C-alpha positions as CSV (number, residue, x, y, z in Angstrom):
1,M,-45.8,-3.5,67.5
2,A,-44.4,-0.4,66.0
3,I,-40.9,-2.0,66.0
4,N,-42.3,-5.1,64.4
5,R,-43.9,-3.1,61.6
6,I,-40.7,-1.2,61.0
7,A,-38.8,-4.4,60.7
8,A,-41.3,-5.9,58.3
9,C,-41.1,-2.8,56.1
10,C,-37.3,-3.0,56.0
11,L,-37.5,-6.7,55.1
12,L,-39.8,-5.9,52.2
13,V,-37.4,-3.2,50.9
14,V,-34.5,-5.7,51.0
15,L,-36.5,-8.4,49.2
16,F,-37.5,-6.1,46.4
17,T,-34.1,-4.3,46.2
18,V,-31.9,-7.5,45.9
19,P,-33.4,-8.8,42.7
20,A,-33.3,-5.4,41.1
21,F,-29.7,-4.8,42.1
22,S,-28.7,-8.3,40.9
23,Q,-30.4,-7.7,37.5
24,R,-28.7,-4.3,37.1
25,T,-25.3,-5.9,37.8
26,A,-25.8,-8.5,35.1
27,E,-26.9,-5.9,32.6
28,T,-24.3,-3.2,33.2
29,S,-21.2,-5.1,34.2
30,G,-19.3,-4.9,30.9
31,V,-16.5,-7.5,31.0
32,Q,-14.2,-6.9,28.0
33,T,-11.3,-9.3,27.6
34,S,-8.3,-7.4,26.3
35,R,-4.9,-9.0,26.4
36,L,-2.4,-11.4,27.8
37,L,0.2,-9.4,29.6
38,Q,3.0,-11.8,28.9
39,L,2.8,-14.4,26.1
40,L,6.2,-15.9,26.9
41,T,7.0,-19.3,28.4
42,G,9.8,-21.8,28.3
43,Q,13.4,-21.8,29.3
44,R,15.6,-19.6,27.0
45,T,17.5,-22.5,25.6
46,N,17.7,-24.5,22.5
47,D,17.9,-27.8,24.4
48,D,14.5,-29.3,25.3
49,N,16.1,-31.3,28.1
50,N,16.8,-28.0,29.8
51,D,13.3,-26.7,29.2
52,A,11.6,-25.1,32.2
53,Y,8.8,-27.6,32.0
54,A,11.2,-30.5,32.4
55,T,13.4,-29.0,35.1
56,G,10.8,-27.0,37.1
57,E,13.0,-23.9,37.0
58,R,10.3,-21.4,36.8
59,S,11.7,-18.4,38.7
60,A,11.6,-16.2,35.6
61,E,8.4,-17.7,34.3
62,D,6.6,-16.8,37.6
63,R,6.5,-13.2,36.3
64,W,4.8,-14.3,33.1
65,Q,1.4,-15.6,32.0
66,Y,-0.9,-12.9,33.3
67,L,-4.3,-12.3,31.8
68,E,-5.8,-8.8,32.0
69,W,-9.1,-7.4,30.8
70,D,-11.2,-4.3,31.0
71,E,-14.3,-3.9,33.3
72,A,-16.9,-1.3,32.6
73,E,-18.6,-1.5,36.0
74,P,-16.1,-2.7,38.6
75,D,-18.2,-1.4,41.6
76,Y,-20.8,-4.1,40.9
77,V,-18.3,-7.0,40.7
78,S,-17.0,-9.0,43.6
79,T,-14.8,-11.6,41.9
80,Y,-14.1,-13.1,38.5
81,E,-13.9,-16.7,37.1
82,I,-11.6,-17.3,34.1
83,V,-12.0,-20.3,31.9
84,V,-9.0,-21.2,29.8
85,E,-9.1,-23.7,26.9
86,R,-6.4,-25.0,24.6
87,Y,-6.9,-25.7,20.9
88,I,-6.3,-29.3,20.1
89,T,-7.1,-28.7,16.4
90,R,-8.2,-25.6,14.7
91,T,-11.8,-26.3,15.7
92,R,-11.6,-28.5,18.8
93,T,-10.6,-27.3,22.3
94,E,-10.3,-28.7,25.8
95,E,-10.5,-27.0,29.1
96,V,-7.1,-26.7,30.8
97,A,-7.6,-24.2,33.6
98,R,-10.4,-22.5,35.6
99,L,-9.0,-19.6,37.6
100,H,-10.6,-17.3,40.3
101,T,-9.7,-13.9,41.6
102,T,-10.0,-13.0,45.2
103,D,-11.5,-9.5,44.5
104,N,-12.6,-7.4,41.6
105,T,-9.2,-6.8,40.2
106,P,-9.4,-7.5,36.4
107,R,-6.1,-9.4,36.3
108,V,-5.0,-12.9,37.2
109,Q,-1.9,-15.0,36.9
110,I,-2.2,-18.4,35.2
111,Q,-1.1,-21.1,37.7
112,P,0.1,-23.7,37.0
113,L,1.9,-22.3,33.9
114,L,0.7,-23.4,30.6
115,V,2.8,-25.0,28.0
116,P,3.3,-23.2,24.6
117,G,0.4,-23.4,22.3
118,N,-2.8,-21.7,21.1
119,Y,-5.4,-20.9,23.7
120,R,-8.6,-19.0,24.3
121,Y,-10.2,-17.7,27.5
122,K,-13.4,-16.1,28.7
123,V,-14.2,-14.1,31.9
124,I,-17.3,-14.6,34.1
125,S,-18.1,-11.8,36.6
126,Y,-19.8,-12.4,39.9
127,D,-21.9,-9.7,41.6
128,L,-21.8,-8.6,45.2
129,L,-24.2,-11.4,46.1
130,G,-21.9,-14.0,44.6
131,L,-24.2,-14.6,41.6
132,S,-22.7,-15.1,38.1
133,G,-23.4,-12.2,35.9
134,V,-21.9,-11.2,32.6
135,E,-19.9,-13.7,30.6
136,S,-17.5,-12.4,28.0
137,D,-16.8,-13.7,24.5
138,W,-13.9,-16.1,23.9
139,A,-10.6,-14.3,23.4
140,P,-7.7,-16.1,21.7
141,F,-4.1,-15.9,22.8
142,V,-0.8,-17.7,22.1
143,I,1.9,-18.8,24.5
144,Y,5.2,-18.8,22.7
145,R,8.3,-20.8,23.6
146,A,11.1,-18.4,24.3
147,Y,14.6,-19.0,23.0
148,Q,17.5,-16.5,23.1
149,P,18.8,-16.1,19.6
150,E,22.6,-15.6,19.1
151,I,24.5,-14.5,16.1
152,H,28.2,-15.5,16.0
153,R,29.1,-14.6,12.4
154,T,27.6,-12.6,9.5
155,V,28.9,-12.4,6.0
156,T,27.7,-11.2,2.6
157,A,27.7,-13.2,-0.6
158,T,31.3,-12.2,-1.1
159,Q,32.3,-13.7,2.3
160,T,32.9,-10.2,3.8
161,Q,31.0,-7.9,6.1
162,E,30.9,-5.2,3.5
163,L,28.3,-4.5,0.9
164,Y,28.7,-2.1,-2.0
165,L,25.5,-0.7,-3.4
166,E,26.8,-0.2,-6.9
167,D,27.9,-3.9,-7.2
168,E,25.9,-6.7,-8.7
169,N,24.6,-8.6,-5.7
170,T,21.3,-10.0,-4.5
171,G,21.4,-8.6,-0.9
172,T,22.0,-12.0,0.6
173,F,23.6,-12.7,3.9
174,V,24.7,-15.8,5.7
175,I,24.5,-15.8,9.5
176,E,25.7,-18.4,11.9
177,G,24.8,-18.7,15.6
178,R,22.3,-20.4,17.9
179,N,18.5,-20.7,18.1
180,L,18.1,-19.4,14.5
181,F,14.7,-20.9,13.5
182,E,12.7,-20.5,10.4
183,L,10.1,-17.8,9.7
184,Q,6.6,-18.1,11.1
185,K,4.5,-20.2,8.7
186,D,1.0,-19.3,10.1
187,E,-0.6,-17.7,13.2
188,R,-0.5,-21.0,15.1
189,D,3.3,-21.3,15.2
190,V,4.7,-21.0,18.7
191,M,8.4,-21.2,17.8
192,F,9.9,-19.2,15.0
193,T,12.4,-16.4,14.3
194,D,12.1,-13.1,12.5
195,Y,15.1,-11.4,10.9
196,Q,15.7,-7.8,10.2
197,L,18.5,-5.3,9.4
198,V,18.7,-2.4,11.8
199,N,20.5,0.8,11.0
200,E,23.0,1.5,13.8
201,H,22.4,5.3,13.9
202,S,18.9,5.9,12.7
203,G,17.3,2.7,14.0
204,R,15.5,2.2,10.6
205,I,14.4,-1.4,10.1
206,V,14.5,-3.4,6.9
207,P,12.6,-6.7,7.3
208,V,13.9,-9.9,5.7
209,A,12.5,-10.6,2.3
210,Q,13.1,-14.4,2.2
211,V,14.9,-17.2,4.0
212,L,16.8,-19.0,1.3
213,S,18.2,-21.9,3.4
214,H,18.1,-23.1,6.9
215,D,19.9,-26.0,8.6
216,D,18.4,-28.6,10.9
217,D,20.5,-27.5,13.9
218,N,19.1,-24.0,13.8
219,A,22.7,-22.7,13.6
220,R,23.0,-21.4,10.1
221,V,20.6,-19.5,7.9
222,Q,20.9,-17.7,4.6
223,L,18.7,-14.6,4.3
224,S,17.8,-12.2,1.5
225,F,17.0,-8.5,2.0
226,N,15.7,-5.9,-0.4
227,R,18.9,-4.2,-1.2
228,E,17.0,-1.3,-2.8
229,R,16.0,-0.2,0.7
230,L,19.5,-0.1,2.0
231,S,21.5,3.1,2.4
232,K,25.2,3.6,3.3
233,G,26.0,3.1,6.9
234,E,26.5,0.6,9.6
235,W,23.8,-2.1,9.9
236,H,23.2,-5.1,12.2
237,V,21.4,-8.3,11.4
238,V,19.0,-8.9,14.3
239,A,17.2,-12.2,15.0
240,V,13.9,-11.9,17.0
241,D,12.4,-15.0,18.4
242,A,8.6,-15.6,18.8
243,S,8.6,-14.2,22.3
244,G,10.4,-11.0,21.3
245,L,13.9,-11.9,22.5
246,K,16.5,-10.4,20.3
247,S,20.1,-11.1,19.4
248,A,22.7,-8.6,20.5
249,P,23.8,-6.0,17.9
250,D,27.5,-6.4,18.1
251,E,30.5,-6.9,15.8
252,N,29.4,-10.4,14.9
253,S,26.2,-9.1,13.4
254,R,27.6,-6.0,11.7
255,I,27.3,-5.3,8.0
256,T,28.8,-2.1,6.5
257,V,27.0,-0.7,3.5
258,R,29.3,1.5,1.3
259,L,29.3,3.4,-1.9
260,R,32.3,2.8,-4.1
261,K,31.9,6.4,-5.3
262,W,30.5,9.2,-3.3
263,L,29.7,11.2,-6.4
264,D,28.1,10.1,-9.7
265,V,28.7,12.3,-12.8
266,N,26.5,11.4,-15.8
267,I,27.4,12.8,-19.2
268,S,25.2,12.2,-22.2
269,L,24.9,13.4,-25.8
270,G,22.0,12.6,-28.2
271,Y,19.6,13.4,-30.9
272,A,16.8,15.8,-29.8
273,P,14.4,17.2,-32.4
274,P,12.0,19.7,-30.7
275,F,8.2,19.7,-31.4
276,T,6.6,23.1,-30.9
277,V,3.3,23.0,-29.0
278,F,2.6,26.7,-29.2
279,E,4.5,29.9,-30.3
280,S,3.8,33.5,-31.1
281,I,6.3,34.7,-33.6
282,D,3.9,36.6,-35.9
283,N,1.8,33.4,-36.2
284,F,4.0,32.0,-39.0
285,G,3.0,28.4,-38.3
286,L,4.4,26.1,-35.8
287,P,8.2,25.7,-36.3
288,L,9.7,22.2,-36.4
289,S,13.2,20.9,-36.7
290,P,14.6,17.7,-38.0
291,V,18.0,18.7,-36.5
292,G,18.6,18.9,-32.8
293,L,21.3,18.0,-30.2
294,L,21.0,17.7,-26.5
295,A,24.0,17.5,-24.1
296,R,23.4,16.8,-20.4
297,V,25.8,16.8,-17.4
298,T,24.3,15.8,-14.0
299,F,26.0,15.5,-10.6
300,F,24.6,13.2,-7.9
301,P,26.5,13.8,-4.5
302,L,23.6,12.8,-2.2
303,K,22.7,9.1,-2.2
304,Y,20.0,7.6,-0.1
305,Y,18.1,4.3,-0.2
306,W,15.0,6.2,-1.6
307,G,17.1,7.8,-4.4
308,Y,19.8,10.2,-5.4
309,L,19.7,14.0,-5.4
310,G,21.8,16.3,-7.5
311,I,22.0,19.1,-9.9
312,G,22.5,19.2,-13.6
313,V,23.1,21.4,-16.7
314,N,21.3,20.9,-20.0
315,A,22.2,22.5,-23.3
316,H,20.1,22.1,-26.4
317,Y,20.4,23.3,-30.0
318,A,18.0,23.0,-32.9
319,Y,17.7,24.5,-36.4
320,M,14.1,25.7,-36.6
321,M,11.9,25.8,-39.7
322,G,8.3,27.0,-40.1
323,G,5.7,27.9,-42.6
324,T,3.6,25.8,-45.0
325,A,2.3,25.8,-48.5
326,R,-1.0,27.2,-47.4
327,R,0.9,30.3,-46.3
328,D,1.8,30.9,-49.9
329,G,5.4,29.7,-49.5
330,N,6.1,32.0,-46.5
331,R,8.6,30.4,-44.2
332,L,10.7,30.9,-41.1
333,R,14.2,29.9,-40.5
334,G,16.5,30.3,-37.4
335,H,18.6,28.8,-34.7
336,L,17.2,27.8,-31.3
337,M,19.5,27.4,-28.3
338,E,18.7,26.7,-24.7
339,T,20.5,26.1,-21.5
340,Y,19.1,25.1,-18.1
341,C,20.3,24.5,-14.5
342,N,18.2,21.7,-13.0
343,I,17.5,20.0,-9.7
344,A,17.5,16.3,-10.4
345,Y,16.2,13.2,-8.6
346,Q,17.3,9.7,-9.6
347,L,15.8,6.4,-8.6
348,P,17.8,3.2,-9.1
349,L,15.7,0.2,-10.4
350,L,16.2,-3.4,-11.3
351,K,19.2,-4.0,-9.1
352,R,20.6,-0.6,-10.3
353,R,20.7,-1.7,-14.0
354,A,18.1,0.9,-14.8
355,R,17.4,4.4,-13.4
356,F,14.5,6.8,-13.6
357,E,15.2,10.5,-13.4
358,A,13.0,13.5,-12.8
359,H,14.4,17.1,-13.2
360,A,13.2,20.6,-13.3
361,G,14.9,24.0,-13.5
362,I,15.3,27.4,-15.0
363,G,17.4,28.9,-17.8
364,F,17.4,30.9,-21.0
365,L,16.1,30.4,-24.5
366,F,18.0,32.1,-27.3
367,L,16.8,32.8,-30.8
368,Y,19.6,33.6,-33.3
369,N,19.4,34.7,-36.9
370,Y,15.7,34.2,-37.3
371,T,14.5,35.3,-40.7
372,F,11.1,35.4,-42.5
373,A,10.9,34.7,-46.2
374,F,7.8,35.8,-48.1
375,G,7.7,33.6,-51.2
376,N,10.8,34.1,-53.4
377,T,10.6,37.9,-53.3
378,Y,11.6,39.1,-49.9
379,T,13.6,37.9,-46.9
380,S,13.5,39.9,-43.6
381,T,16.5,41.0,-41.6
382,S,17.6,38.6,-39.0
383,F,16.0,38.6,-35.6
384,N,17.8,37.7,-32.3
385,A,16.4,37.4,-28.8
386,A,17.0,35.9,-25.4
387,R,14.2,35.0,-23.0
388,F,13.9,33.5,-19.5
389,S,12.4,30.0,-19.6
390,F,11.5,26.9,-17.6
391,D,12.4,23.2,-18.1
392,I,10.7,20.1,-16.6
393,G,11.3,16.6,-17.7
394,G,12.1,12.9,-17.0
395,A,14.6,10.3,-18.3
396,F,15.0,6.6,-18.3
397,Q,18.5,5.1,-18.3
398,W,19.6,1.6,-19.0
399,Y,23.2,0.6,-18.1
400,F,24.9,-1.7,-20.5
401,T,27.9,-1.8,-18.3
402,S,28.7,-0.2,-14.9
403,R,29.6,3.0,-16.9
404,L,28.0,3.0,-20.3
405,Y,24.2,3.6,-20.6
406,G,21.5,4.5,-23.1
407,E,19.0,7.2,-22.2
408,F,15.6,8.3,-23.4
409,N,14.7,11.8,-22.2
410,V,11.6,14.0,-22.6
411,D,11.6,17.7,-21.7
412,F,8.9,20.3,-21.8
413,V,10.2,23.8,-22.3
414,F,8.2,26.9,-21.6
415,A,9.2,30.5,-22.3
416,P,6.6,33.0,-20.9
417,K,5.4,35.6,-23.3
418,S,7.7,38.6,-23.5
419,G,7.1,41.1,-26.3
420,D,6.2,39.1,-29.4
421,I,7.8,35.8,-28.2
422,Q,6.2,32.9,-26.4
423,F,7.4,29.3,-26.7
424,G,6.1,25.9,-25.5
425,M,8.0,22.9,-26.8
426,I,8.3,19.1,-26.2
427,I,11.9,17.9,-26.7
428,P,12.3,14.1,-26.8
429,S,15.8,12.8,-27.1
430,I,17.7,9.5,-27.5
431,S,21.3,9.7,-26.1
432,I,24.3,7.6,-25.2
433,G,25.9,8.4,-21.9
434,W,28.9,7.6,-19.7
435,Q,29.2,7.7,-15.9
436,L,32.4,9.1,-14.4
């Protein structure tokens, strides 16, 4: 009797434990679909007659088409069931596969292999008693048709493999080869090709801006790249198919980007009347000048795709006048001279027809033969001084030819107070320039 009572108690424990355990499994088993390990399928060829689905040659494809997901509570899962559906239209689907795992490994290979297309799948977990538990949300995936792109010839608009940054060109290239498809039109495309320029040394990538033309044989395509992003060096045009297969970077795909000149020297001369913002020369009124000249020489030896770096020298002269009628005819006269050594940055714009420049530097401000006149009765002795000063400014240049340009420049000059002198001026200028 004692044994029978013990057995009955154990049976009651099992009967009450099993539903509770099964319920906990369904609540805590967090199936999270995550990714398709390989989204590749199809023979790497451009001939559909040699496609893997037509010939049955699937030795390479046997390593593809794996689904993998994350499981929050793997200890409470015995097996999984995976339901795969294919999109017939954007809203209609049909079931094409129902897969099962043999254990709780969150990974399964799709067999038989699916043809390229747009799919979705969900995962159903089964607990240790073989009861279905958590069912995941649908997760979309795409199976792409894989083709190995090949590039046999690459030329620029001038029918060479060289591109000069200073020249007038649109950054277009013509490539010939095999399996060169059009760009992806939407997310449902399963067969397309992306194109990019890859720097041979740095690995920097410039994506294609536009496909200008494409032939029906997928053997010739004309591409346009943003030439403003190119820098001197060796580049390769690389074609990347939908599955990630890339063309080989070799001599057939090479483009050499050069500079006709390693150094740009810009020389300009123009009209530059200064406008005094503040000054402290005995508070004689803000000086102004209708007469001013600005000469600039700038050297740009460092040229990159993001702009040019260089150094420059500015020299400015103005005849200064100050004083007003409300000062009883008192007036100031003198010569202002400045010279600065600047660090300059220049950004080519609009296919290098225009350029923006920013510069800043240090230098000296000179006052020569400054005199004060008190009415018509007295004129002071001349005053001369030299002061340390700062310059910061910007310029816009427009090239009429490859050498001749017009320039609008604005500088702010500041001389810290030293003794009785403090200056702050804005100096706009309009100049004509020549590039050596």
